[in-house]
N, C-alpha and C positions, 0 to 999 in steps of 0.2 A: 502494498499500499504505501503511494505517494503520499508525502505531504505539499499541500497545494495551499497556495495562499493567492488571492486575485486584490489586487490594488486597484479601485475602479469609483465611479458615480453610477448614482442612480438614471442621471441624464443622457449617460454615454452608452450608445445603441450597441457599439461593441462589445462594452462591460457587459449590457444586458442578452447578448448573442454568446458571448463566454461563457457567463452562468448559464446559461440555458444548455448549454452543452456539455457541461460539467453533471450537469442535475441529469439530464439526460443520460449520459453513461454510468449516472450513479455513482459517481466519483466524488470522496467528501472532498470540503475545501472552507478555507475561511474567507469571508469575505469582508474586504476593509475600506470602508465608505471614507476616499480623501478630503469628503467636503466636510466632513463631521471629525477629522484626525489631523493636526497641524504636523505631529511625528511622522505619521503616512506621507503627507506633502512631501516632505523633506524626503523621505525614503527615494521615492519615485524619481524627484527633481535629483537627487545622488546618482541614483543607478541609470539614469538616462541625459546624459551630460547638461545639468542644469533645467531639462525640459520635463513639463508634466504630462508625459505618455500614457495614457492608459487604455484598457487594461495594461498593466504589469504584473506578470503571473509570479510567483516565486516558486518552481517546484524543486523538493529536495536541495533547495540553498542554491540553485541555479535561478538566475531572470530570464524571463522571455518577454522583451517588452511587445503589445498588441502583436500576439503572432496569428490572429486571424483564426478562421475554420479550417484551412488546410493546415495550418502549424498545430493546432491542438490533436488535429486525428493524427499527425505523425509525432506529437507528443505523447499521446496515449493510445494507440494502437499498436 
């Protein structure tokens, strides 16, 4: 079982898509809404060269920035 964190925002369509994908595969994940968590904002900016790119996923300690559906399929198949 992988340790999965999703940094995103409820208004972000790519974030909603990523969450729905993970739920459809029955993958447990922690969702962190960066609009409500200043530490999460700083983390996302740190791993994305100062940019707030979401969704940012951390899977077993490795960061994946906005992987899209194709990227998610590669990561979880």
